C-alpha positions as CSV (number, residue, x, y, z in Angstrom):
1,M,31.6,28.4,-16.8
2,R,34.8,29.9,-18.1
3,S,33.9,33.3,-16.7
4,F,33.2,31.6,-13.3
5,L,36.4,29.8,-13.2
6,Y,38.3,33.1,-13.8
7,Y,36.3,34.6,-11.0
8,L,37.3,31.9,-8.6
9,Y,40.9,32.3,-9.8
10,G,40.7,36.1,-9.4
11,R,39.5,35.6,-5.7
12,R,42.2,33.3,-5.1
13,L,44.9,35.6,-6.6
14,L,43.4,38.4,-4.4
15,Q,43.9,36.3,-1.3
16,Q,47.5,35.8,-2.2
17,V,48.2,39.3,-2.9
18,R,46.6,40.8,0.2
19,G,48.6,41.1,3.4
20,R,51.9,41.3,1.6
21,D,53.8,44.3,0.5
22,V,52.3,46.0,-2.6
23,P,53.9,48.5,-4.8
24,R,53.9,52.0,-3.5
25,H,53.9,53.4,-7.0
26,L,52.8,51.4,-10.2
27,G,53.7,52.6,-13.5
28,I,51.7,51.2,-16.5
29,I,52.5,51.5,-20.3
30,L,49.2,51.3,-22.0
31,D,50.0,49.6,-25.0
32,G,47.9,47.7,-27.7
33,N,44.9,49.8,-28.3
34,R,45.3,49.8,-32.2
35,R,46.2,46.0,-32.5
36,Y,43.1,45.2,-30.2
37,A,40.9,47.2,-32.5
38,L,42.3,45.7,-35.6
39,E,41.8,42.0,-34.4
40,R,38.3,42.8,-33.6
41,G,37.5,44.6,-37.1
42,V,36.9,48.1,-35.3
43,P,37.6,50.5,-38.2
44,D,37.4,53.6,-36.0
45,L,40.6,54.3,-34.0
46,R,38.6,56.9,-31.8
47,E,36.5,53.8,-30.7
48,A,39.7,51.9,-30.0
49,Y,41.2,54.5,-27.7
50,A,37.8,55.1,-26.1
51,L,37.8,51.5,-25.2
52,G,41.2,51.6,-23.6
53,A,40.2,54.8,-21.7
54,E,37.2,52.7,-20.2
55,K,39.6,50.1,-19.0
56,L,41.2,52.5,-16.7
57,D,38.2,52.7,-14.4
58,E,38.6,49.1,-13.6
59,V,42.3,49.2,-13.0
60,L,41.9,52.1,-10.6
61,E,39.4,50.3,-8.6
62,W,41.8,47.1,-8.6
63,C,44.7,49.4,-7.4
64,A,42.6,50.8,-4.7
65,E,41.4,47.5,-3.4
66,I,45.0,46.5,-2.5
67,G,46.3,49.7,-1.4
68,I,48.4,51.1,-4.3
69,R,48.9,54.8,-3.5
70,A,50.4,56.2,-6.6
71,V,49.7,55.0,-10.5
72,S,51.5,56.6,-13.4
73,L,50.1,56.1,-16.8
74,W,52.0,56.6,-20.2
75,V,49.1,57.6,-22.2
76,F,50.8,59.5,-25.1
77,S,54.5,59.8,-25.8
78,T,56.3,62.7,-27.7
79,D,57.0,60.2,-30.6
80,N,53.2,59.6,-31.0
81,F,53.0,63.1,-32.5
82,H,54.6,61.6,-35.6
83,R,51.4,59.3,-36.1
84,P,48.7,60.2,-38.6
85,P,46.8,63.2,-37.4
86,I,43.4,61.3,-37.3
87,E,45.1,58.8,-34.9
88,V,46.6,61.7,-32.6
89,S,43.3,63.3,-32.6
90,G,41.8,60.0,-31.6
91,I,44.3,59.5,-28.8
92,L,44.0,63.0,-27.2
93,S,40.4,63.3,-27.6
94,A,40.2,59.9,-25.5
95,I,42.6,61.4,-23.1
96,E,40.4,64.6,-22.7
97,S,37.2,62.7,-22.2
98,K,38.7,60.4,-19.6
99,L,40.2,63.5,-17.7
100,T,36.8,65.2,-17.9
101,R,35.0,62.1,-16.4
102,L,37.5,61.6,-13.7
103,A,37.0,65.3,-12.7
104,R,33.3,64.8,-12.5
105,H,32.6,61.3,-11.4
106,P,31.9,60.4,-8.0
107,R,34.2,57.6,-8.2
108,S,37.2,59.8,-8.2
109,H,36.3,61.1,-4.9
110,R,35.3,58.0,-3.4
111,L,38.7,56.3,-4.3
112,G,40.3,59.7,-3.3
113,I,42.0,60.0,-6.7
114,R,44.2,63.2,-7.3
115,V,44.9,63.6,-10.9
116,R,47.9,65.4,-12.5
117,A,49.8,65.4,-15.7
118,V,53.4,65.4,-16.5
119,G,55.4,66.0,-19.8
120,K,55.9,68.6,-22.6
121,L,52.5,69.8,-21.9
122,D,53.2,72.9,-24.0
123,L,53.1,70.8,-27.0
124,L,49.5,69.8,-26.3
125,P,46.4,71.4,-27.9
126,D,44.5,74.0,-25.8
127,S,41.5,71.6,-25.3
128,T,43.8,69.0,-23.8
129,L,45.4,71.2,-21.4
130,A,42.1,72.5,-20.4
131,A,41.0,69.0,-19.5
132,I,44.2,68.5,-17.6
133,R,43.7,71.6,-15.6
134,A,40.1,71.0,-14.9
135,A,40.8,67.5,-13.6
136,E,43.7,68.6,-11.4
137,E,41.6,71.3,-9.8
138,A,38.5,69.3,-9.3
139,T,40.7,66.5,-7.5
140,A,43.2,68.6,-5.8
141,G,41.8,67.8,-2.2
142,N,41.9,64.0,-2.7
143,R,44.8,62.2,-1.0
144,A,44.3,58.4,-1.1
145,M,46.0,58.0,-4.6
146,V,47.9,60.2,-7.1
147,L,47.0,59.5,-10.6
148,T,49.7,60.7,-12.9
149,F,49.0,61.1,-16.7
150,A,52.4,61.0,-18.7
151,V,51.1,63.0,-21.8
152,A,53.5,64.1,-24.5
153,Y,56.0,62.3,-22.4
154,G,59.6,61.0,-23.2
155,G,61.9,59.7,-20.6
156,R,65.0,61.2,-22.3
157,Q,63.2,64.5,-22.8
158,E,62.4,64.5,-19.0
159,I,66.0,64.2,-18.2
160,I,67.2,66.7,-20.5
161,D,64.4,69.2,-19.0
162,A,65.7,68.6,-15.6
163,V,69.3,69.2,-16.3
164,Q,68.3,72.4,-18.2
165,A,66.0,73.6,-15.2
166,M,68.8,72.9,-12.7
167,L,71.4,74.8,-14.7
168,R,69.1,77.7,-15.4
169,E,68.2,77.9,-11.6
170,K,71.8,77.6,-10.5
171,S,72.9,80.2,-13.1
172,K,70.1,82.8,-11.7
173,Q,71.5,82.1,-8.3
174,G,74.8,83.3,-9.4
175,E,76.7,80.1,-9.1
176,D,80.0,79.8,-11.2
177,L,80.4,76.7,-13.6
178,Q,82.8,74.8,-11.3
179,T,80.4,75.2,-8.3
180,I,77.6,74.0,-10.6
181,I,79.5,70.9,-11.8
182,D,80.5,70.0,-8.3
183,G,76.9,70.1,-7.0
184,V,75.7,67.7,-9.7
185,S,74.4,64.4,-8.1
186,E,71.5,62.0,-8.5
187,E,69.7,63.8,-5.7
188,T,70.2,67.3,-7.4
189,I,68.9,66.0,-10.8
190,G,66.0,64.3,-9.2
191,Q,64.7,67.4,-7.7
192,Y,64.1,68.9,-11.3
193,L,62.2,65.8,-12.7
194,Y,58.6,66.3,-13.5
195,A,57.2,64.8,-10.4
196,P,60.0,65.2,-7.8
197,D,57.7,64.2,-5.0
198,L,56.7,60.8,-6.2
199,P,58.8,57.8,-5.2
200,D,60.5,55.8,-8.0
201,P,58.1,53.1,-9.3
202,D,58.3,49.8,-7.6
203,L,56.6,48.0,-10.5
204,I,56.1,48.8,-14.1
205,I,53.6,47.0,-16.3
206,R,53.5,47.0,-20.0
207,T,50.7,45.3,-21.8
208,S,50.5,43.9,-25.4
209,G,53.4,41.7,-25.2
210,E,56.3,44.4,-26.1
211,I,59.3,43.7,-23.8
212,R,61.0,47.1,-23.6
213,L,60.2,50.4,-21.6
214,S,60.6,52.7,-24.7
215,G,61.8,55.2,-22.3
216,F,59.1,55.4,-19.8
217,L,60.4,56.9,-16.3
218,L,63.8,56.4,-17.7
219,W,65.4,57.9,-14.8
220,Q,63.3,56.6,-12.0
221,S,63.0,53.1,-13.0
222,A,66.7,52.1,-12.4
223,Y,65.6,49.6,-9.7
224,S,61.9,49.1,-10.6
225,E,60.6,45.5,-11.3
226,F,59.0,44.9,-14.7
227,Y,56.1,42.9,-15.7
228,F,55.3,42.3,-19.5
229,C,51.7,41.1,-20.2
230,D,50.6,39.5,-23.5
231,A,47.1,41.1,-23.3
232,H,46.3,44.3,-25.2
233,W,45.3,47.2,-22.8
234,P,41.6,47.2,-23.4
235,A,41.6,43.5,-22.6
236,F,43.8,43.7,-19.6
237,R,41.9,41.6,-16.8
238,K,41.9,41.7,-13.0
239,V,43.8,38.1,-13.1
240,D,46.5,39.9,-15.2
241,F,46.8,42.6,-12.7
242,L,47.0,40.3,-9.8
243,R,49.6,38.2,-11.5
244,A,51.8,41.2,-12.2
245,V,51.6,42.4,-8.4
246,R,52.1,38.6,-7.1
247,A,55.1,38.3,-9.3
248,Y,56.5,41.7,-7.9
249,Q,55.9,40.1,-4.3
250,Q,57.8,37.1,-5.1
251,R,60.9,38.8,-6.5
252,E,63.9,39.8,-3.9
253,R,64.6,43.3,-4.6
254,R,68.5,44.0,-4.2
255,F,68.7,47.8,-5.3
256,G,72.0,47.1,-6.8
257,S,73.6,45.4,-3.8
């Protein structure tokens, strides 16, 4: 009975969301895999992260259903490298498996998903890099949705890298220091971010009850709407997703004005 009521509630939410503006670009901080596993007595963290990877299939279907065109996922931060090696290995293994599945599964092409990754990719092991490149190449022709994996990613590091890349290029072009300084603007720095072609995220969802961004899309999220969900990522439901989109639609976006 409970599942049937959730089904009816989900249909009602979907009707409310459809026909109204949806986020062009949705960011998701996938949080709570470890806590979900501990609460359910799952001792193997690899299994916990594998469950989280499976959840992505459902979420991509939900995004496609309402017409979201870009989804960015924070799956591994630069700080995560400081976790125990077995946990780092488990996270990266789940990421590699998911990327391989996205590259090969007919669903990716049915939904028109183009995969790519951003971050300090040079810090990743060769096996993870190979999975990223294979998924990017296999889905390069898809155009309905851009799915960006933020891997070995930190928002402050992205800004540092953008400024350094800008200075490096301007210096190679022979510009003097004052000319470079005078040319610095939001638009200029934005051109050197990891994914300058993506629109800024309209909505960012974080699961597992944490009420902070922790640096995710730090530059791009200046005018994003935020939604914090108590459910751990593997337990994230369609009704949670639709509530987040509905909350976004109910807000009046002012963009600082």
